N, C-alpha and C positions, 0 to 999 in steps of 0.2 A: 821339530817337524809335528810333534804329537799335537800340540796347540792348533796348528793349521789345519791338521786332519780331523781333530774333533769338530771344530768350527764348520768345516764344510759337511761332514756328516751330519751336523744337527741342522744345516740348512738344507740338505737334501734327503733327509730321511735314510741316511745311510745307503746312498746310492753307490753300487759298485760299477764304474765304466771298465768296458774292455778295450775301447780304443780311444786314443787322445789325438785331436786335430789341432795343429797351431797354425792359424792363418796369417799370412804375410800383408804387406800394404796392398790396399785396394780390393782385397778379397774377403772383406768382412761381411759381405751380403750373403754368404754361404747358409746362414742360420735364419733367414729371413722368414722362411715359410715353415719353420719348425717350432712346435711347443716345447717348453722345457723351463727349467729353473735357472735363473740368471744371478751371479754373485759378482758384485764389481771387487775388482782387485783391492780398491782402497779400503774394503770392509774386511779383508782377510788377513788374519794375524801373519806378519812376516813377508807377505807379498808386497813387491813395488809396484807403482803405478806406470802406465805408458803414456809417455808424452808427446807421441807422434802423431800427425795428421793420418787419418785411414785406419787408426788402431783404437778400438773401443775401450779396451782396457776391463774385460770382464771374462768370467768363467761361464759357461753355458753348458748344462747337463740335459741330455735328451736321449730319446731312443728312436732308431733309424734302421729299418730292415730287421727288427728284432734284436738289434745289437745296441748295448748302451754305450754312449759316447760323451766324452767331454770335450768342450772346444775352447781353445784359448783365442777370444776375439782380440787380437792384437797382442804382439810379443814385446819383450823388453830388449834393448840393444845395448850394446857396449858404448856406443858413442852418447846415449842419453847420460852417461856418468856412472853407470851401475857395474859393480863387480860382476865377474862371470858366474861367481856363485849365485849371486841374486838372479841373473838370467836364467840359470839352470835350476834354480829351486823349484820351480813349478813342476818339472819333468820328475824330479825325485818324489813329489808329493803324488804325481799321477801313479808312479810305481807302487808307492804304498797304499794307494786306493784301489788297485788291482789291474791297471792298464798294462796290457801285453804287447800292444802294437802302436806305435807313434807315427803319425802322418805330418811331416814338417813340409810347410809351403812357404814360398818368399816370391818377392819381385826381384828380377835380376837384369842386368844389363848383357846383352849379347856381345862375346867376344869373337863371334864368327858371322860373316856376311850372309850366310845361309840360314841363320836362326834369327827370324824376323819377329817384331813387337806383335804380341798376342799369341806366340807359340807356346806350347807347355813343354818343358824339357824334364825327363826323369834323371834324377840325380844319380849317377853310377858311383861316383867317388867325390872326394872334395880335397882342396888344398887350404890348409889353414894359414894365411899370410898374415896373421896378427901377432904371431910370436906368443899369443896367449893361451893357456889350456885351463879349463874348469877344474882339473882334477889335482892342480897343484896345491900342497898343503897335506896336513895329516889325513891318511887314507881311512874311511870308515869300512872295515871289513865285513859289516853288516849288509852294505849296499854292493859291493864290487871289489875286485882285486886291484892291489897297488899298480900292476903294469898290464893293463887290459889291451888285448890283441885289437888291431884297428883294420885288418884285411877284409873284412866284409861288413863294414858299418851300415850302408844301405843294403840290407839283406837281399841275397840273390834270389830266394823264393818270393819276396815280395815284390821285386822287380819284375819277375815273370808275371805275377798277378796283374801288376799296373798294365804291362804291355798287353795282356790278353784282355783286360777292360778296355782300353783304348781301340784295339782291334775291333771288338764286338760293336762298339759304338761309332766305328767308322771315322775316329779322330786320328790325326796325325800326332805323334808325340817324338820329340827330340830326345837324344840321349847324351849325357855329357857329364864334364867335371865341373863342379861349382867352386868358385875362389872366393874366399871371404876376407875382406879388408876391414879395418876398424871403423872407416868412414869418421865424420859425416860428409867430408868433402868427396866427391867423385874421383875417379882414378884419372891420372894424366895420360895422354896418349902413349907416352913411353913405358908407363906401367902397363897400360893394355897390351902393347907389343910384348913386354915381357910375359905376362899371363898367357898369352896365346903360344908363345915359345915353349912354355912349361907344361902345354897341353890343357890348358883351361878352355872352357866352353862358354861359360858365363859368370859373372862376378857380381857379388852383393855384399851386404855387412850383417848378415845374420846366419841362422841355422846350423852353423858348424859347432858352436859350444853345446847346443842341445842333442844335436846327433852324437857327438862325444860321450856326453851323459848318458843318452839313450842305449848306447852299445855297451856302455860300462855296467848299466843296470841290467844287461840281458834282455832288453825288449827288441823286438823287430822294429826296424826303421823303414820309412819310406820319405824320399824327398823329392818334391816336385817344385821346380821354378817356373813362374810365369814371366816370360821373356817381355819386358816393357818397353824397352829401348834399346838402341845399339850404344856399345860402350865409347867412351870418349877417343875421338880421332877416326873411328870407322865410319861415322857420317857427320855432316856438318851442323847437324841441329845442336843446339845448347841444351844441356841435361838439365832437367828439373822434377822435383817430388811431384808437382803437380801432374806432370805427365804419367809418371808411374802409378799414381791414384786413378787417373781416367782411364789408362789402358786396362787396369785392373777391373774397373766397371764394364768395360766393353767386353771382356773375356769372361765375366763372372757366369754366364750360362754353360759355356764350354767347360769351364772348371768345375761346376757344381755338378754336372753330368757325370765326369770322370771320377770326382769324389765320391758321388753316390755309389757308382758301380763298383769303386774299390771296397767300400764299407760294406756292400751287399755281399761281395765275394769272399770277404775274409771270414 
């Protein structure tokens, strides 16, 4: 990790971020009106590159409301063929750089008829349906304990801040449980019925590995899903990634307002 940290510090002038933000599919426009330093993943030692449409594949360092932030403009996914250790490596780097709060965002399919496309959902908990865990392997005791507690991954105090921000903005924000599958295929109608029976509210192909690592590292974690479509079997529409990206663009203004308010309040 030290080679990665040294490279980033050299490029940013030893920038020390307080907050890290991971942008999901279609949400990459958040940084459009911000000034800062951009570093491509491909240039960073030991970083993997994003291969998915709607994910730029760069780190962006900036200041917002007197807070120093680092933004992942596009994340890595298990379905791209990456190991979970590769996917969560940036989160470990953020911790070493000084990050205390991690904001995870994603595009997700609704498992509920009352969660419609373009809605925002605050993640209150998750179900890891991948049978994979980024903590498998030898533990690094300098980062976290071998058997971390997972009862408060999406920190309660952070959830209250998000709800307060949404209320101040007059934005409706749903609350629910996020289910992660490996992808890249979408879920079958039978799987969707099962996820609903298990208590899931939305389903996607990311976020959970980063949240596990963030909790392990002792960072406060916020999770927000942009509902981009109804999951398979709930509506008759054929699912496509293009739809995910387009709904992301439509919801950009609402999403940006909420994230700005959260960062301002932290």
